[in-house]
MIVOMAR-800986 format. One line per field, with one value per residue: x, z, y of N, C-alpha, C in turn; residue number from 1; residue in three letters. Coordinates in pm, whole numbers. Example, Ala and Ser with C-alpha at 12.3 -4.5 7.8 and 13.67 -1.06 7.14 Angstrom:
n_x: [1319_1285]
n_z: [780_708]
n_y: [-569_-225]
ca_x: [1230_1367]
ca_z: [780_714]
ca_y: [-450_-106]
c_x: [1320_1290]
c_z: [780_787]
c_y: [-330_3]
nuvex: [1_2]
torke: [ALA_SER]
! end
This chain:
n_x: [-504_-421_-490_-552_-863_-1030_-1051_-713_-395_-145_264_545_719_652_612_503_493_360_212_210_-38_-72_-412_-529_-415_-471_-651_-822_-732_-883_-1235_-1531_-1785_-1692_-1539_-1264_-1086_-947_-668_-498_-518_-605_-452_-394_-355_-145_21_351_288_512_578_694_632_617_748_518_289_9_66_395_577_644_490_396_172_26_-98_-351_-481_-701_-985_-1409_-1684_-1998_-1999_-1776_-1426_-1109_-806_-739_-655_-402_-289_-64_193_326_544_433_271_-1_-71_-95_-376_-547_-504_-646_-899_-988_-992_-1059_-804_-581_-346_-72_245_590_884_1087_1369_1548_1726_1982_2168_2360_2189_1789_1678_1466_1385_1142_1075_912_933_1279_1213_1245_1037_972_1185_1286_1455_1546_1709_1781_1556_1289_1232_848_622_374_98_-269_-392_-641_-747_-862_-934_-984_-1093_-1198_-1298_-1331_-1731_-1768_-1681_-1455_-1440_-1223_-1095_-884_-707_-485_-198_103_471_512_755_916_1084_1324_1271_1357_1208_1266_1111_1118_1087_955_798_500_375_417_226_226_380_681_720_873_858_642_641_747_641_705_636_695_723_491_148_-99_-430_-637_-982_-1242_-1366_-1647_-1857_-1940_-2196_-2133]
n_z: [2053_2156_2056_1925_1860_1624_1487_1357_1404_1181_1192_982_761_327_39_-279_-463_-879_-1125_-1445_-1424_-1594_-1649_-1714_-1529_-1314_-1195_-1078_-890_-716_-663_-828_-831_-891_-1090_-1319_-1353_-1631_-1747_-1997_-2324_-2147_-1964_-1598_-1287_-1040_-778_-446_-155_15_454_734_1019_1269_1561_1735_1597_1642_1651_1631_1325_1053_734_426_195_-108_-393_-641_-854_-978_-891_-921_-755_-631_-696_-629_-696_-661_-526_-543_-236_-254_-69_232_433_766_1062_1249_1549_1739_1499_1315_1362_1377_1092_987_1145_1155_900_752_635_459_607_714_937_831_762_768_670_722_482_525_445_195_-69_-21_50_57_203_196_381_470_692_544_278_38_-30_-176_-319_-241_-402_-398_-563_-657_-480_-499_-344_-313_-238_12_72_78_40_-46_42_-79_-66_-156_2_77_245_263_230_258_120_200_259_286_343_380_546_414_462_409_286_-56_-355_-575_-713_-778_-808_-782_-855_-744_-738_-633_-866_-660_-494_-354_-466_-738_-913_-945_-1183_-1403_-1493_-1427_-1222_-1389_-1233_-926_-620_-329_4_237_591_643_813_803_874_927_945_1044_858_599_563_286_172_-10]
n_y: [-997_-627_-294_43_195_320_700_624_803_859_938_1020_864_798_570_578_353_368_190_-2_-279_-587_-690_-890_-1017_-1032_-1053_-1250_-1148_-961_-899_-1074_-902_-675_-399_-351_-118_-27_174_166_-31_-302_-281_-222_10_-6_-117_-62_49_156_247_395_430_629_819_973_812_678_382_199_111_-48_-34_-243_-253_-358_-266_-381_-350_-25_-25_5_44_106_335_477_518_307_218_-143_-369_-591_-739_-709_-609_-610_-561_-526_-669_-591_-396_-548_-752_-561_-457_-667_-740_-479_-351_-477_-664_-857_-859_-963_-1108_-966_-864_-601_-396_-118_91_389_513_549_588_561_245_-27_-373_-568_-877_-1217_-1441_-1624_-1536_-1318_-1051_-809_-518_-154_49_344_621_902_1226_1462_1718_1846_2008_2101_1859_1709_1499_1261_957_720_300_-7_-329_-701_-986_-1196_-1283_-1016_-682_-397_-59_164_457_679_1025_1267_1442_1655_1651_1666_1505_1393_1113_897_542_233_-42_-437_-737_-1115_-1365_-1554_-1396_-1378_-1082_-1110_-1124_-834_-808_-734_-517_-169_63_349_571_691_815_1048_1096_1261_1374_1313_1314_1089_1013_751_659_430_163_165_-96_-312_-559_-862]
ca_x: [-362_-466_-538_-588_-959_-1034_-883_-563_-375_19_344_633_697_614_718_431_497_218_265_78_12_-189_-561_-561_-334_-523_-850_-868_-745_-1045_-1366_-1596_-1857_-1585_-1514_-1192_-1021_-796_-602_-500_-683_-629_-389_-469_-262_-81_200_352_289_565_566_798_545_721_708_407_172_-54_129_488_536_603_395_366_74_9_-266_-285_-573_-780_-1142_-1488_-1770_-2081_-1982_-1580_-1343_-1021_-735_-787_-560_-462_-90_-5_261_376_604_401_126_-78_-122_-145_-439_-566_-547_-782_-1017_-1074_-988_-1057_-709_-510_-213_24_400_656_1092_1149_1508_1520_1881_1989_2368_2419_2081_1775_1681_1375_1404_1097_1121_921_1127_1363_1119_1252_886_1014_1278_1271_1642_1594_1865_1742_1434_1328_1105_799_508_356_6_-380_-506_-782_-699_-982_-871_-1088_-1031_-1260_-1240_-1515_-1854_-1789_-1620_-1419_-1392_-1162_-1046_-772_-672_-294_-100_311_566_497_853_944_1119_1392_1339_1356_1144_1303_1010_1167_1013_921_727_350_364_436_153_220_506_830_770_961_758_622_633_701_634_719_523_786_620_333_47_-185_-549_-716_-1090_-1341_-1461_-1720_-1868_-2081_-2201_-2075]
ca_z: [2088_2187_1964_1884_1795_1494_1409_1385_1354_1218_1135_919_605_301_-83_-374_-685_-955_-1246_-1569_-1434_-1665_-1631_-1682_-1467_-1141_-1162_-1035_-725_-750_-637_-937_-828_-883_-1186_-1361_-1430_-1734_-1820_-2106_-2282_-2092_-1844_-1498_-1221_-961_-720_-375_-100_148_493_829_1115_1393_1710_1741_1551_1755_1694_1575_1302_909_611_290_181_-223_-482_-785_-948_-1038_-945_-955_-670_-589_-772_-609_-767_-611_-553_-472_-225_-243_38_313_571_898_1104_1450_1558_1686_1356_1190_1386_1347_980_958_1214_1161_756_680_511_423_684_714_916_808_837_709_699_620_516_465_464_42_-92_109_119_200_163_322_399_504_723_449_220_3_-102_-273_-222_-316_-444_-425_-624_-566_-448_-515_-268_-354_-202_108_-7_95_-12_17_-34_-109_-67_-103_76_119_344_251_220_271_65_266_189_378_317_437_464_465_479_367_143_-180_-356_-717_-653_-920_-778_-825_-740_-756_-692_-703_-859_-584_-407_-384_-545_-903_-1001_-1026_-1307_-1387_-1500_-1351_-1212_-1446_-1115_-792_-542_-207_102_360_721_665_890_803_951_901_920_1013_731_482_470_208_202_-217]
ca_y: [-813_-457_-211_149_278_452_655_615_899_813_1037_891_886_687_604_486_296_306_65_-68_-430_-695_-680_-1009_-1113_-991_-1062_-1366_-1128_-880_-972_-1026_-780_-497_-367_-221_7_-24_277_174_-198_-505_-296_-88_39_-56_-22_-79_156_166_328_375_515_636_871_1010_798_549_231_247_18_-35_-124_-261_-236_-356_-215_-540_-290_62_-51_74_-89_141_453_500_490_373_131_-289_-367_-744_-804_-626_-658_-520_-555_-529_-743_-468_-358_-675_-822_-457_-441_-790_-723_-338_-286_-586_-660_-995_-854_-1027_-996_-926_-782_-421_-347_86_170_569_460_655_576_507_98_-106_-489_-648_-1030_-1237_-1510_-1577_-1540_-1137_-1021_-689_-422_-103_111_542_679_1092_1256_1609_1750_1972_2091_2067_1854_1726_1367_1190_811_567_191_-122_-495_-780_-1062_-1329_-1189_-840_-555_-248_119_243_599_810_1203_1298_1610_1542_1719_1564_1445_1287_981_804_459_46_-206_-516_-848_-1190_-1513_-1620_-1370_-1404_-991_-1149_-1072_-641_-782_-722_-410_-76_230_481_701_683_990_1022_1189_1329_1431_1266_1280_1080_971_632_612_281_172_120_-228_-398_-725_-940]
c_x: [-493_-406_-600_-754_-950_-1065_-786_-427_-153_88_390_690_703_664_560_428_367_330_190_83_-127_-310_-587_-475_-327_-612_-907_-773_-866_-1180_-1449_-1710_-1758_-1516_-1423_-1164_-976_-732_-529_-551_-561_-446_-469_-310_-262_52_193_338_393_620_666_692_595_647_592_276_129_18_261_502_599_537_471_227_40_-105_-274_-398_-679_-893_-1239_-1602_-1812_-2096_-1867_-1492_-1240_-914_-728_-644_-512_-317_-119_58_290_502_598_312_24_-158_-181_-294_-563_-665_-640_-909_-1120_-1125_-1037_-947_-642_-380_-102_128_524_804_1023_1310_1528_1654_1853_2097_2390_2236_1986_1688_1559_1421_1277_1111_1011_950_1261_1360_1125_1122_988_1147_1301_1408_1572_1726_1913_1614_1399_1233_960_722_449_179_-135_-352_-571_-766_-771_-896_-1015_-970_-1128_-1213_-1383_-1602_-1853_-1633_-1593_-1389_-1324_-1086_-977_-727_-557_-235_42_290_566_665_830_1068_1200_1388_1324_1333_1211_1161_1043_1024_899_831_621_312_402_294_132_325_596_869_757_887_743_645_622_719_662_707_679_713_563_291_-70_-302_-628_-841_-1129_-1354_-1553_-1745_-1982_-2069_-2229_-2215]
c_z: [2069_2100_1990_1826_1736_1529_1381_1291_1313_1144_1111_789_493_147_-174_-550_-746_-1146_-1372_-1471_-1572_-1602_-1517_-1575_-1254_-1082_-1122_-848_-629_-715_-746_-968_-858_-1017_-1208_-1381_-1494_-1746_-1946_-2190_-2258_-1977_-1720_-1436_-1100_-859_-531_-303_33_286_607_911_1250_1499_1683_1658_1746_1727_1630_1480_1101_817_516_233_-46_-249_-596_-875_-912_-1018_-889_-837_-596_-603_-672_-680_-662_-615_-523_-428_-187_-107_70_419_630_977_1306_1451_1588_1541_1314_1247_1385_1197_955_1031_1148_979_681_528_552_491_705_770_862_829_743_793_628_584_454_427_326_8_-16_17_198_144_268_307_520_548_627_326_114_-116_-239_-229_-351_-279_-392_-467_-595_-540_-434_-444_-346_-283_-52_39_101_39_96_-69_-37_-158_-70_-41_67_192_352_181_213_261_199_224_267_253_442_449_526_409_488_307_55_-232_-534_-674_-813_-783_-852_-759_-774_-627_-761_-772_-790_-474_-410_-513_-656_-952_-1041_-1150_-1247_-1449_-1393_-1299_-1299_-1391_-1008_-709_-327_-32_237_410_762_785_787_920_886_978_922_868_677_465_390_166_13_-191]
c_y: [-702_-397_-96_127_362_530_661_772_871_918_965_942_755_698_518_471_329_254_56_-220_-490_-713_-834_-1043_-1057_-1042_-1145_-1288_-1055_-978_-908_-906_-643_-503_-319_-157_37_152_326_-7_-271_-441_-206_-76_-3_-27_-66_31_50_272_293_460_523_673_946_948_650_440_284_126_7_-111_-108_-314_-232_-332_-306_-418_-117_1_84_-30_67_254_542_411_428_191_-16_-251_-556_-794_-663_-646_-607_-534_-547_-600_-742_-417_-452_-737_-680_-416_-586_-770_-639_-319_-403_-651_-783_-899_-937_-978_-1113_-901_-709_-399_-239_80_334_556_606_622_519_405_70_-211_-531_-797_-1084_-1416_-1557_-1575_-1359_-1159_-917_-580_-297_-18_288_577_853_1080_1382_1669_1861_2043_2065_2083_1783_1698_1320_1046_670_436_74_-263_-537_-859_-1147_-1291_-1085_-771_-438_-161_164_361_697_941_1145_1418_1535_1640_1644_1628_1348_1195_895_700_354_-46_-335_-677_-990_-1292_-1555_-1584_-1349_-1230_-1031_-1069_-875_-687_-758_-568_-325_26_363_571_647_861_935_1127_1166_1440_1436_1226_1227_1006_884_575_461_295_119_16_-300_-515_-762_-967]
nuvex: [1_2_3_4_5_6_7_8_9_10_11_12_13_14_15_16_17_18_19_20_21_22_23_24_25_26_27_28_29_30_31_32_33_34_35_36_37_38_39_40_41_42_43_44_45_46_47_48_49_50_51_52_53_54_55_56_57_58_59_60_61_62_63_64_65_66_67_68_69_70_71_72_73_74_75_76_77_78_79_80_81_82_83_84_85_86_87_88_89_90_91_92_93_94_95_96_97_98_99_100_101_102_103_104_105_106_107_108_109_110_111_112_113_114_115_116_117_118_119_120_121_122_123_124_125_126_127_128_129_130_131_132_133_134_135_136_137_138_139_140_141_142_143_144_145_146_147_148_149_150_151_152_153_154_155_156_157_158_159_160_161_162_163_164_165_166_167_168_169_170_171_172_173_174_175_176_177_178_179_180_181_182_183_184_185_186_187_188_189_190_191_192_193_194_195_196_197_198_199_200_201_202_203_204_205_206_207_208_209_210]
torke: [MET_THR_TYR_PRO_SER_THR_PRO_TRP_LYS_LEU_GLN_GLY_TYR_ALA_TYR_GLN_THR_LEU_GLN_LEU_VAL_ASP_THR_LYS_SER_ILE_ARG_THR_LEU_VAL_PRO_THR_GLU_MET_GLU_ILE_TYR_ASN_ILE_LEU_PRO_GLY_LYS_THR_LEU_GLY_GLY_VAL_TYR_LEU_ALA_CYS_TYR_GLY_SER_GLY_SER_VAL_LEU_GLU_TYR_SER_GLU_LEU_PHE_VAL_ALA_ALA_ALA_LEU_VAL_CYS_TYR_ALA_GLY_CYS_LEU_GLY_LEU_PHE_CYS_SER_HIS_VAL_TYR_VAL_ASP_ASN_ALA_ASP_ALA_ALA_ALA_ALA_GLY_CYS_GLU_ILE_TRP_GLY_LEU_PRO_THR_GLN_MET_ALA_ASP_PHE_SER_TRP_SER_LYS_THR_LYS_HIS_LEU_CYS_CYS_ARG_VAL_ARG_GLN_GLN_GLN_ARG_LEU_LEU_CYS_THR_LEU_GLU_VAL_ASP_TRP_GLN_LEU_LEU_LEU_TRP_GLN_GLN_SER_LEU_ALA_LEU_PRO_SER_PHE_SER_ALA_ASN_GLY_SER_ASN_LEU_PHE_LEU_PHE_GLU_GLY_GLU_ALA_GLU_CYS_ARG_LEU_GLY_LEU_VAL_SER_ALA_ARG_LEU_ALA_VAL_PRO_ALA_GLN_SER_PRO_LEU_THR_ASN_LEU_GLY_ASN_SER_GLN_PRO_TRP_LEU_THR_ILE_CYS_ALA_GLN_SER_LEU_HIS_LEU_VAL_ALA_TYR_GLU_PRO_LYS_ILE_PHE_VAL_LEU]
! end
């Protein structure tokens, strides 16, 4: 596979859900060397990030990034990524080889006939569905996005810089029982945000040996 070198510049739009996740249910997904940060007793923060990167990006593809927990390592607080799915083979290879992400291929179906809906499938298995009822666009915002992933004995800390128009969203997230994302639980997001006119820069990660 051939893919661009870092940093990657991506443009498009994205949706991020935030929900309470049972810490015990996702403990096996997170390296034992990492501290899981609880925001309530027995509950950490998780969610899914769904993005569509289009014209002007180094690669055009859709992405499902699953944040299993809010973690702390080496004095840095960030989200730990347990699953990643994309619909571009070069992006999948780069995710594994550059960022140490457990990236797999999947199919994305974006529908905007009435309300936005995104369905992500891997072969015949439905991974998740996000349906948006309404969104309220707010202001232009710059964001820093620290995240962690693990691959074997290596831990990856990667950071991105984003510029976008933020918005609040009313959305429903459905994760079928047969989906590998069921560790997120069945709770609905307590907050969903959208990033329109998104300009994202993804840098090469820092690597720690566990």
